[in-house]
C-alpha positions in Angstrom: 0.0 0.0 0.0 2.8 2.4 0.9 4.4 1.6 -2.5 1.2 2.6 -4.2 1.1 5.8 -2.3 4.7 6.6 -3.4 3.8 5.9 -7.0 0.8 8.1 -6.8 2.8 10.9 -5.3 5.5 10.7 -8.0 2.8 11.0 -10.6 1.6 14.2 -9.1 2.7 17.6 -10.1 4.7 19.4 -7.3 2.1 22.1 -6.9 -0.6 19.5 -6.3 1.2 18.0 -3.3 -0.6 20.2 -0.8 -3.5 19.8 1.5 -6.7 20.9 -0.2 -9.2 23.4 1.2 -12.2 21.1 1.0 -13.8 21.7 4.4 -16.8 24.1 4.2 -18.2 26.5 6.8 -20.9 23.9 7.6 -18.1 21.3 8.4 -16.0 23.7 10.4 -19.0 24.8 12.6 -20.0 21.2 13.4 -16.3 20.1 13.9 -15.9 22.9 16.4 -19.2 22.0 18.2 -18.2 18.3 18.2 -14.9 19.2 19.7 -16.5 21.3 22.5 -18.9 18.4 23.5 -16.9 15.6 24.9 -18.1 12.1 25.9 -17.5 13.3 29.4 -20.7 15.3 29.3 -22.9 12.2 28.7 -21.1 9.8 31.0 -19.0 11.9 33.4 -21.6 14.5 34.4 -23.1 12.1 37.0 -19.8 12.0 38.8 -19.2 15.7 38.6 -22.7 16.5 39.9 -22.2 14.1 42.9 -18.8 15.7 43.7 -19.7 19.4 43.4 -23.5 19.7 43.4 -25.0 22.7 41.6 -21.7 24.5 41.8 -20.6 22.3 38.9 -22.5 24.8 36.6 -19.9 27.5 37.6 -17.0 25.0 37.0 -18.0 24.4 33.4 -18.6 28.2 32.9 -15.1 29.1 34.2 -13.3 26.4 32.2 -15.3 27.5 29.0 -14.5 31.1 29.7 -10.8 30.5 30.0 -10.6 28.2 26.9 -12.5 30.8 24.8 -9.5 33.1 25.2 -7.1 30.3 24.3 -9.1 29.8 21.1 -9.1 33.5 20.3 -5.3 33.6 20.6 -5.1 30.5 18.3 -7.5 32.1 15.8 -5.6 35.4 15.6 -2.3 33.5 15.1 -3.7 31.1 12.4 -5.2 34.1 10.4 -2.0 36.2 10.7 -0.3 33.8 8.3 -2.5 31.4 6.2 0.6 29.3 5.5 0.3 27.9 9.1 -1.3 24.5 8.9 -1.9 24.2 12.6 -0.7 25.5 16.0 2.6 23.5 15.9 3.5 25.6 12.8 3.1 29.0 14.6 4.8 27.6 17.7 7.8 26.6 15.7 7.9 30.0 13.9 7.4 32.1 17.0 9.0 30.1 19.8 11.6 28.1 17.9 11.8 24.7 16.2 11.8 22.9 19.6 8.3 24.3 20.4 6.9 23.0 17.1 8.5 19.6 17.7 7.3 19.4 21.4 3.8 20.7 20.5 3.3 18.6 17.4 4.4 15.3 19.0 2.6 16.0 22.3 -0.6 16.8 20.4 -0.2 13.6 18.4 0.3 11.6 21.6 -2.7 13.3 23.3 -5.0 12.1 20.5 -3.5 8.7 20.3 -4.0 8.2 24.0 -7.6 9.6 23.8 -8.3 7.6 20.7 -7.2 4.4 22.4 -9.5 5.2 25.3 -12.3 5.8 22.8 -11.7 2.5 21.0 -12.0 0.7 24.4 -15.2 2.7 25.2 -16.8 1.9 21.8 -16.0 -1.8 22.4 -17.7 -1.6 25.8 -20.8 0.3 24.4 -21.2 -2.3 21.6 -21.7 -5.0 24.2 -25.1 -3.4 24.9 -26.4 -4.7 21.5 -23.8 -7.5 20.8 -23.1 -9.2 24.1 -21.7 -12.3 22.5 -19.1 -10.4 20.4 -15.5 -10.2 21.6 -14.4 -6.7 22.6 -11.2 -6.9 20.6 -13.1 -7.7 17.4 -15.2 -4.6 17.8 -12.1 -2.5 18.6 -10.3 -3.8 15.6 -13.3 -3.2 13.3 -13.5 0.4 14.5 -9.9 1.1 13.8 -10.1 -0.4 10.3 -13.3 1.6 9.6 -11.8 4.9 10.7 -8.7 4.3 8.6 -10.7 3.4 5.5 -13.0 6.4 5.7 -10.2 8.9 6.5 -8.1 7.6 3.6 -10.9 8.6 1.1 -11.0 12.4 1.2 -10.9 15.2 3.8 -14.5 16.1 2.7 -15.7 12.6 3.8 -14.0 13.3 7.2 -15.9 16.6 7.4 -19.2 14.8 6.6 -18.7 12.1 9.2 -17.9 14.7 11.9 -20.9 16.8 10.8 -23.3 13.9 11.4 -21.6 12.7 14.5 -21.8 16.2 16.0 -25.4 16.5 14.8 -26.4 13.4 16.8 -24.8 14.8 20.0 -26.6 18.2 19.5 -30.0 16.6 18.9 -29.6 14.4 22.1 -28.7 17.4 24.3 -31.4 19.7 22.9 -33.9 16.8 23.4 -32.8 16.5 27.0 -33.1 20.2 27.6 -36.6 20.3 26.1 -37.9 17.2 27.8 -36.5 18.4 31.2 -38.0 21.9 30.8 -41.4 20.4 30.0 -41.1 18.2 33.1 -40.3 21.2 35.3 -43.1 23.4 33.8 -45.6 20.5 34.3 -44.4 19.9 37.9 -43.6 16.3 37.1 -43.5 14.1 40.2 -41.1 11.1 40.2 -42.0 7.6 41.5 -40.1 8.6 44.7 -42.5 11.6 45.2 -40.0 14.3 44.2 -41.5 17.2 42.1 -39.4 18.7 39.3 -38.5 22.3 40.2 -35.7 24.8 39.6 -35.6 25.3 43.4 -33.6 22.1 43.7 -30.6 24.1 42.5 -30.4 26.2 45.7 -32.8 24.5 48.2 -30.8 21.4 48.8 -27.8 22.9 50.6 -27.4 26.0 48.4 -25.3 26.4 45.3 -22.1 25.1 47.1 -23.5 22.1 49.2 -20.1 20.3 49.3 -18.2 23.5 50.2 -15.2 24.9 48.4 -13.5 21.5 48.4 -16.4 20.0 46.4 -16.3 22.9 44.0 -12.6 22.4 43.4 -13.0 18.6 43.0 -15.3 19.3 40.0 -12.5 20.9 38.0 -10.5 17.7 37.9 -13.1 15.8 35.8 -14.8 18.7 34.1 -11.6 19.8 32.3 -11.5 16.4 30.5 -14.8 17.3 28.9 -13.2 20.2 27.0 -10.4 18.2 25.5 -10.6 18.6 21.7 -12.0 22.2 21.8 -8.9 23.3 19.8 -9.5 20.7 17.1 -10.7 23.5 14.7 -7.1 24.7 14.7 -5.9 21.5 13.0 -8.3 22.1 10.1 -6.9 25.5 9.1 -5.0 24.3 6.1 -8.1 22.5 4.7 -10.7 25.1 5.3 -12.4 27.1 2.6 -12.4 30.8 3.4 -10.7 30.5 6.8 -11.0 34.2 7.5 -14.8 33.8 7.8 -15.1 30.2 9.0 -12.6 30.1 11.9 -13.7 33.3 13.7 -17.4 32.3 13.4 -16.6 28.8 14.9 -14.5 30.3 17.7 -16.9 33.1 18.6 -19.7 30.7 19.1 -17.8 28.8 21.8 -19.4 30.7 24.8 -22.9 30.1 23.4 -22.1 26.4 23.0 -20.8 26.1 26.5 -24.0 27.7 27.9 -26.3 25.8 25.7 -24.8 22.3 25.9 -23.2 22.2 29.3 -24.9 24.8 31.6 -28.5 24.3 30.4 -28.2 20.5 30.3 -26.9 20.4 33.9 -29.5 22.9 35.1 -32.3 20.7 33.7 -30.8 17.5 35.0 -30.5 18.9 38.6 -34.0 20.5 38.5 -35.7 17.2 37.6 -33.5 15.0 39.8 -32.1 16.8 42.9 -28.3 16.7 42.8 -28.2 14.5 45.9 -30.1 11.8 44.1 -27.8 11.7 41.0 -25.9 8.4 40.9 -22.2 9.0 40.1 -21.8 5.8 38.2 -24.8 6.3 35.9 -25.4 8.7 33.1 -27.9 11.3 34.2 -29.0 11.6 30.6 -30.4 8.0 30.6 -31.9 8.5 34.1 -33.9 11.6 33.0 -35.3 10.0 29.8 -36.3 6.9 31.9 -38.1 9.2 34.4 -39.9 10.8 31.4 -41.3 7.4 30.5 -39.2 6.8 27.4 -38.5 3.0 27.5 -35.9 3.1 24.7 -33.8 5.8 26.7 -31.0 3.4 27.5 -30.7 2.3 23.8 -30.9 5.9 22.5 -28.3 7.3 24.9 -26.0 4.3 24.3 -26.2 5.0 20.6 -25.4 8.7 21.3 -22.5 8.0 23.6 -21.1 5.4 21.1 -21.2 7.9 18.2 -19.7 10.5 20.6 -16.7 8.2 21.2 -16.5 7.4 17.5 -16.5 11.1 16.8 -13.6 11.6 19.2 -11.6 8.7 17.7 -12.3 10.0 14.2 -11.1 13.5 15.2 -8.0 12.0 16.7 -7.2 10.1 13.5 -7.6 13.2 11.4 -5.7 15.6 13.7 -2.8 13.2 14.4 -2.2 12.6 10.7 -2.2 16.3 10.0 0.1 17.0 12.8 2.5 14.3 11.6 2.3 15.8 8.1 3.3 19.2 9.5 6.1 17.7 11.6 7.5 15.9 8.5 7.4 19.1 6.5 9.6 20.7 9.2 11.9 17.7 9.3 10.8 16.8 12.8 9.2 13.5 11.8 10.0 10.8 9.1 9.7 12.2 5.6 7.1 9.5 4.6 4.6 11.2 6.9 4.8 14.3 4.7 3.7 12.5 1.6 0.1 12.9 0.3 -2.0 10.4 -1.6 -3.7 11.3 -4.9 -6.7 12.4 -2.8 -4.4 14.9 -0.9 -4.6 12.9 2.3 -1.4 12.1 4.4 -2.0 8.4 4.1 1.2 7.2 5.7 0.6 9.3 8.8 -3.0 8.1 8.9 -1.9 4.5 8.8 0.7 5.0 11.5 -1.8 6.7 13.9 -4.3 3.9 13.3 -1.6 1.3 14.0 -1.0 3.1 17.4 -4.8 3.1 18.1 -4.6 -0.7 18.0 -3.0 -0.3 21.5 -6.7 0.1 22.6 -7.3 -3.4 21.3 -4.3 -4.6 23.4 -5.7 -2.8 26.5 -9.0 -4.7 26.1 -7.0 -7.9 26.5 -4.6 -6.8 29.3 -6.6 -4.7 31.7 -9.9 -6.1 33.2 -10.8 -2.8 35.0 -11.3 -0.4 32.1 -12.6 2.4 34.2 -9.4 2.7 36.2 -7.3 2.8 33.1 -9.7 5.2 31.4 -9.4 7.7 34.3 -5.6 7.6 34.3 -5.4 7.8 30.5 -7.8 10.7 30.3 -6.0 12.5 33.1 -2.6 12.2 31.2 -4.3 13.4 28.1 -5.9 16.4 29.8 -2.5 17.4 31.3 -0.8 17.2 27.9 -3.7 19.2 26.3 -3.1 21.9 28.9 0.6 22.0 27.8 -0.6 22.5 24.2 -3.0 25.3 25.2 -0.2 27.0 27.2 2.1 26.8 24.1 -0.6 28.6 22.1 -0.8 31.4 24.7 3.1 31.7 24.9 3.2 31.9 21.0 0.6 34.7 21.1 2.7 36.7 23.7 5.8 36.4 21.4 3.8 37.3 18.3 2.4 40.4 20.1 5.9 41.5 21.1 7.8 40.6 17.8 5.2 41.3 15.2 3.1 44.3 16.4 2.4 45.4 12.9 0.6 42.1 12.2 -1.4 42.5 15.4 -2.4 46.0 14.3 -3.6 44.8 10.9 -5.4 41.7 12.4 -9.2 41.7 11.8 -9.5 39.1 14.6 -7.6 40.4 17.6 -7.6 38.5 20.9 -9.5 40.6 23.5 -7.6 41.6 26.7 -4.6 39.9 25.0 -1.6 40.0 27.4 -3.7 40.0 30.6 -5.9 37.0 29.6 -2.8 35.0 28.5 -1.4 35.2 32.0 -4.8 34.7 33.6 -5.3 31.5 31.6 -1.8 30.1 32.3 -2.3 30.8 36.0 -5.6 28.9 35.8 -3.9 25.9 34.2 -1.4 25.8 37.0 -4.3 25.9 39.5 -5.9 22.9 37.7 -2.6 21.0 37.9 -2.4 21.7 41.6 -6.0 20.3 42.0 -4.9 17.1 40.3 -2.6 16.4 43.3 -5.6 16.0 45.6 -6.9 12.6 44.3 -4.9 9.4 44.2 -5.8 8.4 40.6 -5.2 11.9 39.1 -2.0 12.3 41.2 -0.5 9.1 39.7 -1.2 10.4 36.2 0.4 13.7 37.1 3.6 11.8 38.2 3.7 9.7 35.1 3.2 12.5 32.6 6.8 14.0 32.8 8.1 10.7 31.4 6.7 11.7 28.0 8.6 15.0 28.0 11.8 13.2 29.1 11.4 10.8 26.1 10.6 13.7 23.7 13.6 15.7 25.0 16.0 12.7 24.5 14.7 12.2 21.0 15.1 15.9 20.3 18.8 15.9 21.4 19.6 12.7 19.3 17.4 13.0 16.2 15.5 16.3 16.1 18.3 18.7 15.6 19.8 16.6 12.8 16.5 16.3 11.0 15.8 20.0 11.3 19.3 20.8 10.0 18.7 18.5 7.1 15.3 20.1 6.3 17.0 23.5 6.0 19.6 22.4 3.5 
């Protein structure tokens, strides 16, 4: 297959060997929404509600507020030079080759780790309908399917993400509407509890678990936002990025309020927060209360497509990041080759091969939840590193290229101040991760990745980058 790709590449004209701008505004808007709605909202919200009570609403709002400024910084940088393919490109340009190398490979690793967790999750969700089917068969089938679809064209990726995101949106809107109707009709549960907005403040106030419960919510809630920067990896394949990217980024606050805040308000109004079971999806519980017998099947389907969407995004973004790294000489040259359909096929195949680690996990570890928590914590810590690099790049850009900032039609609001506020916030979240045993272990393991990367940079990276310049 690799030989066929090489032959196809040699048959191309040099000017055709570039990523094509085939993603439309419709695709970009839904990719951005899909990135902002993680699987954690469907499955993890029960745990966050039980930890923090109604104050979890403020947790999601604070995280969303901070990440909006990270996305604004990324948007201004990407639009300042349309040659940038992703944030690893502007990191390399503004901070130095090391930053592009560390950012690119870390982002690749983030999505491979997240993708492996998603593959394991999909295998578990599939058991709902196919209890007799082996987990590893499902996991393998998912990886093969993702590879096949992504090898076709970037437009097909856009279509898949469009419909995956649409399913998530419909499910959340349905939950909000059903919940509101139950509150307005004063629905009474079998346990004799009447649906009412007063549950938000009557059962111990907004902070029933105190400040410690409020802080505990951050540890899990931050995982739900992993992937919000995904729109930044589509920059080189977006039609009319000057319009599409700002529109997608500007709608982030509305999305956070609509999909996270409203959904949580409705859930805790119908079911008092003290009655929410941490291990169950409150989405399923609400639909069951509403008398929808197929609730479990429907939400299982939604969560399965949400995990598939995340894995699909991971395959796309990792292959584009490898393509950019190869162009800069920081990854094997073969990752920088495009197929006749302008897809980085070798990078795609490599990323999917790494996703097969999820199949191995199904074999080796019986307690998937423990591994899932540790894996997602490592992923979230690494994502915070990437978000910090974006902010550092903006600070350097603001200092070194003030003329570009002046000309920018999409300036980051409260630029320097919010960069430092956001970075201080990430340090605060890291400090919170030391409070629980499982997240503390992940925090201690994460530096190993940077040690490995640093060693590779000293041995291989500098030589490759020197070769790329000559």
